[in-house]
TIRO-2110 file (N, C-alpha, C; in Angstrom, 1 decimal):
// TIRO-2110
-244.4, -13.8, -5.6, N, 1, A
-244.3, -12.3, -6.5, CA, 1, A
-244.6, -12.7, -8.0, C, 1, A
-245.4, -12.1, -8.4, N, 2, A
-245.8, -12.5, -10.1, CA, 2, A
-244.7, -11.3, -10.8, C, 2, A
-243.4, -11.5, -11.4, N, 3, A
-242.9, -10.8, -12.1, CA, 3, A
-243.5, -9.9, -12.9, C, 3, A
-244.5, -10.8, -13.9, N, 4, A
-245.1, -9.9, -14.8, CA, 4, A
-245.9, -9.0, -14.3, C, 4, A
-246.8, -8.9, -13.2, N, 5, A
-247.6, -8.1, -12.5, CA, 5, A
-246.8, -7.1, -12.3, C, 5, A
-245.8, -7.6, -11.3, N, 6, A
-245.0, -6.4, -10.8, CA, 6, A
-244.3, -5.5, -12.2, C, 6, A
-243.8, -6.0, -13.1, N, 7, A
-243.5, -5.2, -14.5, CA, 7, A
-244.6, -4.0, -14.8, C, 7, A
-245.8, -4.5, -14.4, N, 8, A
-246.5, -3.8, -15.0, CA, 8, A
-247.2, -2.5, -13.9, C, 8, A
-246.6, -2.5, -13.1, N, 9, A
-246.6, -1.1, -12.2, CA, 9, A
-245.8, -0.2, -12.8, C, 9, A
-246.4, 0.7, -12.9, N, 10, A
-245.6, 1.9, -13.3, CA, 10, A
-244.9, 2.8, -12.4, C, 10, A
-244.0, 3.5, -13.1, N, 11, A
-243.0, 4.7, -12.1, CA, 11, A
-244.3, 5.6, -11.7, C, 11, A
-244.1, 5.9, -10.5, N, 12, A
-245.1, 7.3, -10.2, CA, 12, A
-244.0, 8.2, -9.6, C, 12, A
-244.5, 9.5, -9.5, N, 13, A
-244.4, 10.7, -8.4, CA, 13, A
-245.2, 11.0, -7.8, C, 13, A
-245.1, 10.5, -6.2, N, 14, A
-246.0, 10.5, -4.8, CA, 14, A
-246.2, 12.0, -4.8, C, 14, A
-245.4, 12.9, -5.0, N, 15, A
-245.5, 14.3, -4.6, CA, 15, A
-246.9, 14.6, -5.7, C, 15, A
-246.4, 14.3, -6.8, N, 16, A
-247.5, 14.7, -7.8, CA, 16, A
-249.1, 14.0, -7.5, C, 16, A
-248.9, 13.0, -7.3, N, 17, A
-250.1, 12.4, -6.9, CA, 17, A
-250.8, 12.9, -5.5, C, 17, A
-250.1, 13.1, -4.6, N, 18, A
-250.4, 13.7, -3.5, CA, 18, A
-251.3, 14.9, -4.0, C, 18, A
-250.5, 15.8, -4.5, N, 19, A
-251.4, 17.1, -4.9, CA, 19, A
-252.2, 16.9, -5.8, C, 19, A
-252.3, 16.1, -6.3, N, 20, A
-253.8, 15.8, -7.7, CA, 20, A
-254.7, 15.7, -6.3, C, 20, A
-254.5, 14.8, -5.3, N, 21, A
-255.6, 14.3, -4.4, CA, 21, A
-256.0, 15.2, -3.5, C, 21, A
-255.0, 16.1, -3.1, N, 22, A
-255.4, 16.9, -2.0, CA, 22, A
-256.7, 18.2, -2.3, C, 22, A
-257.3, 17.7, -1.3, N, 23, A
-258.9, 18.4, -1.2, CA, 23, A
-260.1, 17.7, -1.0, C, 23, A
-260.0, 16.4, -1.5, N, 24, A
-260.8, 15.7, -2.1, CA, 24, A
-260.7, 14.4, -0.8, C, 24, A
-262.0, 13.9, -0.2, N, 25, A
-262.4, 13.3, 0.7, CA, 25, A
-261.7, 11.7, 0.7, C, 25, A
-261.1, 11.0, 1.2, N, 26, A
-261.0, 9.4, 1.2, CA, 26, A
-262.1, 9.0, 0.4, C, 26, A
-263.2, 9.0, 1.1, N, 27, A
-264.3, 7.7, 0.9, CA, 27, A
-264.6, 8.3, -0.7, C, 27, A
-264.5, 9.7, -1.5, N, 28, A
-264.6, 9.7, -2.5, CA, 28, A
-263.8, 8.9, -3.7, C, 28, A
-262.5, 8.8, -3.1, N, 29, A
-261.4, 7.7, -4.0, CA, 29, A
-262.2, 6.3, -3.9, C, 29, A
-262.7, 6.2, -2.8, N, 30, A
-263.0, 4.1, -2.2, CA, 30, A
-264.5, 4.3, -3.1, C, 30, A
-265.3, 5.6, -3.3, N, 31, A
-266.5, 5.4, -3.9, CA, 31, A
-266.2, 5.0, -5.5, C, 31, A
-265.1, 6.0, -5.8, N, 32, A
-265.0, 6.0, -7.2, CA, 32, A
-264.5, 4.4, -7.6, C, 32, A
-263.5, 3.9, -6.7, N, 33, A
-263.1, 2.4, -7.0, CA, 33, A
-264.3, 1.8, -7.2, C, 33, A
-265.4, 1.9, -6.4, N, 34, A
-266.4, 0.7, -6.1, CA, 34, A
-267.3, 1.2, -7.6, C, 34, A
-267.4, 1.9, -8.1, N, 35, A
-268.1, 2.6, -9.4, CA, 35, A
-267.5, 1.9, -10.6, C, 35, A
-266.5, 2.1, -10.4, N, 36, A
-265.5, 2.3, -12.0, CA, 36, A
-264.8, 0.7, -12.0, C, 36, A
-264.5, 0.4, -10.9, N, 37, A
-263.9, -1.2, -11.1, CA, 37, A
-265.0, -2.2, -10.9, C, 37, A
-266.2, -2.1, -9.9, N, 38, A
-267.1, -2.8, -9.4, CA, 38, A
-267.0, -4.3, -9.3, C, 38, A
-267.3, -5.2, -10.2, N, 39, A
-267.3, -6.7, -10.5, CA, 39, A
-266.2, -7.2, -10.4, C, 39, A
-264.9, -6.1, -10.9, N, 40, A
-263.7, -6.6, -11.3, CA, 40, A
-262.5, -6.6, -9.9, C, 40, A
-263.2, -5.9, -8.7, N, 41, A
-262.7, -5.5, -7.7, CA, 41, A
-261.5, -7.0, -7.0, C, 41, A
-262.1, -8.0, -7.0, N, 42, A
-261.6, -9.0, -6.6, CA, 42, A
-260.4, -9.3, -7.7, C, 42, A
-260.4, -9.0, -8.6, N, 43, A
-259.5, -9.4, -9.7, CA, 43, A
-258.2, -8.5, -9.9, C, 43, A
-258.8, -7.1, -9.7, N, 44, A
-257.8, -6.0, -9.3, CA, 44, A
-257.1, -6.2, -8.1, C, 44, A
-257.4, -6.3, -7.4, N, 45, A
-257.1, -6.6, -5.5, CA, 45, A
-256.2, -7.9, -5.9, C, 45, A
-256.6, -8.8, -6.0, N, 46, A
-255.6, -10.1, -7.0, CA, 46, A
-254.6, -9.8, -7.6, C, 46, A
-254.4, -8.9, -8.3, N, 47, A
-253.6, -8.6, -9.3, CA, 47, A
-252.4, -7.7, -8.4, C, 47, A
-252.8, -6.6, -8.1, N, 48, A
-252.0, -5.8, -7.1, CA, 48, A
-251.3, -6.6, -6.3, C, 48, A
-251.9, -7.4, -5.4, N, 49, A
-251.3, -8.2, -4.3, CA, 49, A
-250.3, -9.2, -4.8, C, 49, A
-250.5, -9.9, -6.1, N, 50, A
-249.5, -10.8, -6.6, CA, 50, A
-248.1, -9.6, -7.1, C, 50, A
-248.3, -8.5, -7.3, N, 51, A
-247.6, -7.7, -7.7, CA, 51, A
-246.1, -7.7, -6.6, C, 51, A
-246.7, -8.1, -5.0, N, 52, A
-245.8, -8.0, -4.0, CA, 52, A
-244.9, -9.2, -3.7, C, 52, A
-243.6, -8.6, -3.2, N, 53, A
-243.0, -9.8, -2.9, CA, 53, A
-243.6, -10.2, -1.4, C, 53, A
-243.1, -11.6, -0.9, N, 54, A
-243.8, -11.9, 0.3, CA, 54, A
-243.6, -11.1, 1.2, C, 54, A
-242.5, -10.6, 1.4, N, 55, A
-242.3, -9.8, 2.6, CA, 55, A
-243.2, -8.4, 2.4, C, 55, A
-243.2, -7.7, 1.3, N, 56, A
-244.0, -6.7, 0.9, CA, 56, A
-245.5, -7.0, 1.3, C, 56, A
-246.0, -8.2, 0.8, N, 57, A
-247.2, -8.8, 1.2, CA, 57, A
-247.6, -8.8, 2.7, C, 57, A
-246.4, -9.0, 3.6, N, 58, A
-246.9, -9.5, 4.5, CA, 58, A
-247.0, -8.3, 5.5, C, 58, A
-246.3, -7.3, 5.2, N, 59, A
-246.3, -5.7, 5.6, CA, 59, A
-247.7, -5.1, 4.9, C, 59, A
-247.9, -5.4, 4.1, N, 60, A
-249.3, -4.6, 3.5, CA, 60, A
-250.6, -5.2, 4.4, C, 60, A
-250.1, -6.6, 4.8, N, 61, A
-251.5, -7.4, 5.5, CA, 61, A
-251.8, -6.1, 6.7, C, 61, A
-250.4, -6.1, 7.5, N, 62, A
-250.4, -5.4, 8.8, CA, 62, A
-251.3, -3.9, 8.7, C, 62, A
-250.8, -3.3, 7.5, N, 63, A
-251.2, -2.1, 7.2, CA, 63, A
-252.7, -2.1, 6.9, C, 63, A
-253.0, -3.0, 6.2, N, 64, A
-254.9, -3.3, 5.8, CA, 64, A
-255.3, -3.3, 7.1, C, 64, A
-254.8, -4.2, 8.2, N, 65, A
-255.7, -4.5, 9.4, CA, 65, A
-255.3, -3.0, 10.3, C, 65, A
-254.4, -2.1, 10.2, N, 66, A
-254.5, -0.9, 10.7, CA, 66, A
-255.5, 0.2, 10.3, C, 66, A
-255.8, -0.2, 8.8, N, 67, A
-256.4, 1.0, 8.2, CA, 67, A
-258.1, 0.4, 8.6, C, 67, A
-258.3, -0.8, 8.4, N, 68, A
-259.6, -1.6, 8.5, CA, 68, A
-260.1, -1.1, 10.3, C, 68, A
-259.4, -0.7, 11.0, N, 69, A
-259.5, -0.6, 12.5, CA, 69, A
-259.9, 1.0, 12.3, C, 69, A
-259.2, 1.7, 11.6, N, 70, A
-259.2, 3.5, 11.4, CA, 70, A
-261.0, 3.3, 10.8, C, 70, A
-261.3, 2.6, 10.0, N, 71, A
-262.7, 2.8, 9.1, CA, 71, A
-263.6, 2.5, 10.1, C, 71, A
-263.4, 2.4, 11.2, N, 72, A
-264.6, 2.2, 12.2, CA, 72, A
-264.8, 3.8, 13.1, C, 72, A
-263.9, 4.6, 12.8, N, 73, A
-264.1, 5.9, 12.8, CA, 73, A
-264.8, 6.9, 11.9, C, 73, A
-265.8, 7.5, 11.9, N, 74, A
-266.7, 8.2, 10.7, CA, 74, A
-265.7, 9.4, 10.5, C, 74, A
-264.9, 9.6, 11.2, N, 75, A
-264.0, 10.7, 10.8, CA, 75, A
-263.0, 10.2, 9.8, C, 75, A
-262.7, 9.3, 9.8, N, 76, A
-261.6, 8.4, 8.8, CA, 76, A
-261.9, 9.0, 7.4, C, 76, A
-263.5, 8.5, 7.1, N, 77, A
-263.7, 8.7, 5.8, CA, 77, A
-263.9, 10.0, 5.1, C, 77, A
-263.8, 10.9, 5.9, N, 78, A
-263.8, 12.6, 5.6, CA, 78, A
-262.5, 13.2, 5.5, C, 78, A
-261.4, 12.4, 5.7, N, 79, A
-260.4, 12.8, 5.6, CA, 79, A
-259.8, 13.2, 4.5, C, 79, A
-258.9, 14.2, 4.3, N, 80, A
-258.0, 14.5, 3.1, CA, 80, A
-257.3, 13.6, 2.0, C, 80, A
-257.8, 13.3, 1.1, N, 81, A
-257.4, 12.1, 0.3, CA, 81, A
-256.1, 12.0, 0.2, C, 81, A
-255.2, 13.7, 0.2, N, 82, A
-253.8, 13.9, -0.1, CA, 82, A
-253.2, 13.2, 1.2, C, 82, A
-253.8, 13.6, 2.3, N, 83, A
-253.1, 13.5, 3.9, CA, 83, A
-253.0, 11.8, 3.9, C, 83, A
-254.2, 11.1, 3.4, N, 84, A
-254.6, 9.7, 3.8, CA, 84, A
-253.1, 8.9, 2.8, C, 84, A
-253.1, 9.3, 1.3, N, 85, A
-252.3, 8.9, 0.8, CA, 85, A
-250.7, 8.8, 1.2, C, 85, A
-250.5, 10.3, 2.0, N, 86, A
-249.1, 10.4, 2.5, CA, 86, A
-248.7, 9.4, 3.6, C, 86, A
-249.9, 9.4, 4.3, N, 87, A
-249.7, 8.5, 5.8, CA, 87, A
-249.6, 6.9, 5.3, C, 87, A
-250.4, 6.6, 4.2, N, 88, A
-250.1, 5.0, 4.1, CA, 88, A
-248.7, 4.7, 3.4, C, 88, A
-248.7, 6.0, 2.6, N, 89, A
-247.1, 5.9, 1.7, CA, 89, A
-246.0, 5.5, 2.9, C, 89, A
-246.3, 6.5, 3.7, N, 90, A
-245.2, 6.8, 4.7, CA, 90, A
-245.1, 5.6, 5.9, C, 90, A
-246.1, 5.1, 6.0, N, 91, A
-246.3, 4.1, 7.0, CA, 91, A
-245.7, 2.7, 6.7, C, 91, A
-246.4, 2.8, 5.5, N, 92, A
-245.7, 1.3, 4.8, CA, 92, A
-244.3, 1.3, 4.6, C, 92, A
-243.6, 2.4, 4.6, N, 93, A
-242.3, 2.7, 4.0, CA, 93, A
-241.4, 2.4, 5.7, C, 93, A
-242.3, 3.1, 6.6, N, 94, A
-241.7, 2.7, 8.0, CA, 94, A
-241.8, 1.2, 8.3, C, 94, A
-242.7, 0.4, 8.0, N, 95, A
-242.8, -0.8, 8.6, CA, 95, A
-241.6, -1.6, 7.7, C, 95, A
-241.6, -1.1, 6.5, N, 96, A
-240.6, -2.1, 5.5, CA, 96, A
-239.0, -1.6, 6.1, C, 96, A
-239.0, -0.6, 6.6, N, 97, A
-237.6, -0.2, 7.3, CA, 97, A
-237.6, -1.1, 8.6, C, 97, A
-238.7, -1.4, 9.1, N, 98, A
-238.2, -2.1, 10.4, CA, 98, A
-238.2, -3.8, 10.2, C, 98, A
-238.0, -4.2, 9.0, N, 99, A
-238.1, -5.7, 8.6, CA, 99, A
-236.7, -5.3, 7.8, C, 99, A
-236.3, -4.3, 7.9, N, 100, A
-235.0, -4.2, 7.4, CA, 100, A
-234.8, -3.9, 5.8, C, 100, A
-235.6, -3.6, 5.1, N, 101, A
-235.7, -3.2, 3.7, CA, 101, A
-236.2, -1.5, 3.5, C, 101, A
-236.5, -1.5, 2.1, N, 102, A
-236.7, -0.3, 1.6, CA, 102, A
-237.9, -0.5, 0.4, C, 102, A
-239.0, 0.4, 0.3, N, 103, A
-240.1, 0.1, -0.5, CA, 103, A
-240.1, 1.7, -1.4, C, 103, A
-239.7, 1.0, -2.9, N, 104, A
-239.7, 2.2, -4.0, CA, 104, A
-241.3, 2.6, -4.4, C, 104, A
-241.4, 4.1, -4.8, N, 105, A
-242.7, 4.8, -4.9, CA, 105, A
-243.8, 3.9, -5.4, C, 105, A
-243.4, 2.9, -6.4, N, 106, A
-244.5, 2.3, -7.0, CA, 106, A
-244.7, 1.2, -6.5, C, 106, A
-244.3, 0.6, -5.3, N, 107, A
-244.7, -0.4, -4.5, CA, 107, A
-245.6, 0.0, -3.3, C, 107, A
-245.0, 1.6, -2.9, N, 108, A
-245.8, 2.4, -2.0, CA, 108, A
-247.3, 2.7, -2.7, C, 108, A
-247.4, 3.0, -4.0, N, 109, A
-248.7, 3.3, -4.3, CA, 109, A
-249.5, 2.2, -4.5, C, 109, A
-248.8, 1.1, -4.9, N, 110, A
-249.3, -0.1, -5.2, CA, 110, A
-250.4, -0.6, -3.9, C, 110, A
-249.4, -0.5, -2.7, N, 111, A
-249.7, -0.9, -1.6, CA, 111, A
-251.3, 0.3, -0.8, C, 111, A
-250.9, 1.5, -1.5, N, 112, A
-252.1, 2.4, -1.3, CA, 112, A
-253.2, 1.8, -2.0, C, 112, A
-253.2, 1.4, -3.2, N, 113, A
-254.5, 1.2, -4.2, CA, 113, A
-254.9, -0.1, -3.7, C, 113, A
-254.1, -0.9, -3.0, N, 114, A
-254.7, -2.2, -2.0, CA, 114, A
-255.5, -1.9, -1.2, C, 114, A
-255.0, -1.3, -0.3, N, 115, A
-256.0, -0.8, 1.0, CA, 115, A
-257.2, 0.3, 0.2, C, 115, A
-257.0, 0.9, -0.8, N, 116, A
-258.4, 1.4, -1.1, CA, 116, A
-259.2, 0.5, -1.8, C, 116, A
-258.6, -0.5, -2.5, N, 117, A
-259.7, -1.7, -3.1, CA, 117, A
-260.2, -2.6, -2.3, C, 117, A
-259.4, -2.7, -1.1, N, 118, A
-259.9, -3.5, 0.0, CA, 118, A
-261.1, -3.0, 0.6, C, 118, A
-261.0, -1.6, 0.9, N, 119, A
-262.2, -0.8, 1.1, CA, 119, A
-263.4, -0.9, 0.3, C, 119, A
-263.1, -0.8, -1.1, N, 120, A
-264.2, -0.8, -2.1, CA, 120, A
-264.8, -1.6, -1.9, C, 120, A
-264.1, -3.2, -2.0, N, 121, A
-264.7, -4.2, -1.8, CA, 121, A
-265.8, -4.5, -0.5, C, 121, A
-265.4, -4.0, 0.7, N, 122, A
-266.0, -4.4, 1.8, CA, 122, A
-267.3, -3.5, 1.6, C, 122, A
-267.4, -2.3, 1.1, N, 123, A
-268.4, -1.1, 0.6, CA, 123, A
-269.3, -2.0, 0.0, C, 123, A
-268.7, -2.7, -1.2, N, 124, A
-269.9, -3.3, -2.2, CA, 124, A
-270.3, -4.3, -1.4, C, 124, A
-269.9, -4.7, -0.6, N, 125, A
-270.7, -5.9, 0.0, CA, 125, A
-271.5, -5.7, 1.5, C, 125, A
-271.2, -4.3, 1.7, N, 126, A
-271.7, -4.0, 3.1, CA, 126, A
-272.6, -2.7, 2.8, C, 126, A
-273.9, -2.8, 3.2, N, 127, A
-274.9, -1.7, 2.8, CA, 127, A
-274.4, -0.7, 4.1, C, 127, A
-274.3, -1.1, 5.5, N, 128, A
-274.2, -0.5, 6.5, CA, 128, A
-272.8, 0.1, 6.6, C, 128, A
-271.4, -0.5, 6.1, N, 129, A
-270.4, 0.5, 5.9, CA, 129, A
-270.3, 1.6, 4.8, C, 129, A
-271.2, 1.4, 3.5, N, 130, A
-271.3, 2.6, 2.9, CA, 130, A
-272.4, 3.6, 3.5, C, 130, A
-273.3, 3.3, 4.3, N, 131, A
-274.0, 4.1, 5.1, CA, 131, A
-272.9, 5.1, 5.8, C, 131, A
-272.6, 4.4, 6.7, N, 132, A
-271.4, 4.6, 7.8, CA, 132, A
-270.5, 5.7, 7.0, C, 132, A
-269.7, 5.3, 6.0, N, 133, A
-268.9, 6.3, 5.1, CA, 133, A
-269.2, 7.2, 4.5, C, 133, A
-270.4, 7.2, 4.0, N, 134, A
-271.0, 8.2, 3.2, CA, 134, A
-270.7, 7.8, 1.5, C, 134, A
-270.7, 6.4, 1.2, N, 135, A
-270.2, 6.2, 0.2, CA, 135, A
-271.8, 5.5, -0.6, C, 135, A
-271.6, 5.8, -1.8, N, 136, A
-272.8, 5.8, -2.7, CA, 136, A
-272.3, 4.4, -3.7, C, 136, A
-272.9, 3.5, -3.9, N, 137, A
-272.7, 2.5, -4.9, CA, 137, A
-272.7, 2.9, -6.6, C, 137, A
-273.6, 3.9, -6.6, N, 138, A
-273.9, 4.3, -8.2, CA, 138, A
-275.1, 5.8, -8.0, C, 138, A
-275.2, 6.1, -8.5, N, 139, A
-276.1, 7.2, -9.0, CA, 139, A
-277.5, 6.6, -9.1, C, 139, A
-277.5, 5.3, -9.4, N, 140, A
-279.5, 4.6, -9.3, CA, 140, A
-279.1, 4.2, -7.8, C, 140, A
-278.2, 3.7, -7.0, N, 141, A
-278.5, 3.2, -5.7, CA, 141, A
-277.7, 4.4, -4.7, C, 141, A
-279.0, 4.9, -4.2, N, 142, A
-278.6, 5.6, -3.1, CA, 142, A
-279.0, 4.9, -1.9, C, 142, A
END
């Protein structure tokens, strides 16, 4: 864990974020990450990962694998963003409790961001995934 990276994770209100996300499709957030972060996705993903402890990183990797499998279902990409957000945060907390520790809200949010950036990185490099999920790289590339 990089303490400086961890210190940069700001405090969050998960309930407020969930309400802000409500009504949008999850694929739209992945698309937004792809468009706005773009070429810096690897750097952003690396930085978010460095902020995790080894135990948090191990649990996050399990969760990434779970969500990567969900990505094979086209309905997943159209799910309500607020629901996906809550589900990822809750599942991370559940997995952390199984290893005997708790996760604070800012770490839960960070893990959600890691999963979303991971999908954006895959979508950047895989045209078929973009087509399957309904993600457009930019307004110029449809």
